[in-house]
C-alpha positions as CSV (number, residue, x, y, z in Angstrom):
1,X,-26.6,21.9,-58.9
2,X,-25.2,24.6,-56.7
3,X,-22.8,22.6,-54.3
4,X,-22.1,24.9,-51.7
5,X,-24.7,26.3,-48.7
6,X,-25.0,29.5,-48.1
7,X,-25.8,30.9,-44.8
8,X,-29.3,31.2,-45.1
9,X,-29.4,27.3,-46.2
10,X,-27.2,26.3,-42.8
11,X,-29.5,28.1,-40.3
12,X,-32.4,25.8,-41.4
13,X,-30.2,22.6,-40.8
14,X,-31.9,20.6,-37.8
15,X,-28.6,20.2,-36.2
16,X,-28.0,23.6,-35.6
17,X,-31.7,24.4,-34.3
18,X,-30.3,25.1,-30.9
19,X,-28.3,27.9,-31.9
20,X,-29.6,31.5,-32.1
21,X,-27.7,33.1,-35.2
22,X,-29.4,36.5,-34.4
23,X,-26.2,37.2,-32.2
24,X,-23.8,36.2,-34.9
25,X,-21.3,38.7,-35.8
26,X,-20.7,38.6,-39.5
27,X,-17.2,37.2,-39.5
28,X,-18.9,34.4,-37.4
29,X,-21.6,33.9,-40.4
30,X,-18.7,34.1,-42.7
31,X,-16.7,31.6,-40.3
32,X,-19.7,29.2,-40.1
33,X,-20.6,29.2,-44.0
34,X,-16.8,28.5,-44.7
35,X,-16.4,25.8,-42.0
36,X,-19.5,23.5,-42.9
37,X,-18.6,24.2,-46.7
38,X,-15.0,22.6,-45.9
39,X,-16.7,19.7,-43.9
40,X,-19.0,18.6,-46.5
41,X,-16.2,18.7,-49.5
42,X,-13.9,16.7,-46.9
43,X,-17.1,14.5,-46.7
44,X,-17.1,14.3,-50.1
45,X,-13.8,13.4,-51.1
46,X,-14.2,10.4,-48.3
47,X,-17.5,9.2,-50.0
48,X,-15.7,9.5,-53.4
49,X,-12.8,7.8,-52.4
50,X,-14.6,4.7,-51.0
51,X,-16.6,4.4,-54.2
52,X,-13.3,4.6,-56.1
53,X,-11.6,1.7,-54.0
54,X,-14.4,-0.4,-54.4
55,X,-14.8,0.4,-58.3
56,X,-10.9,-0.7,-58.6
57,X,-11.4,-4.0,-56.6
58,X,-14.5,-5.2,-58.7
59,X,-12.6,-4.1,-61.8
60,X,-9.5,-5.8,-60.7
61,X,-12.0,-9.4,-59.9
62,X,-13.6,-9.3,-62.8
63,X,-10.1,-9.2,-65.0
């Protein structure tokens, strides 16, 4: 599974349906792609940290 999104995949997101991507410069395309991918990685780290804390609490409760 490929973890990051391309600009073409980002254009298909429903939350960006109101944005006109035809007027974007190449710099804006790269900036948006990097920003969305950084947001996705931060979200994954947040979810994994919560799962780790839950696992540790269950582990400490059992033992």
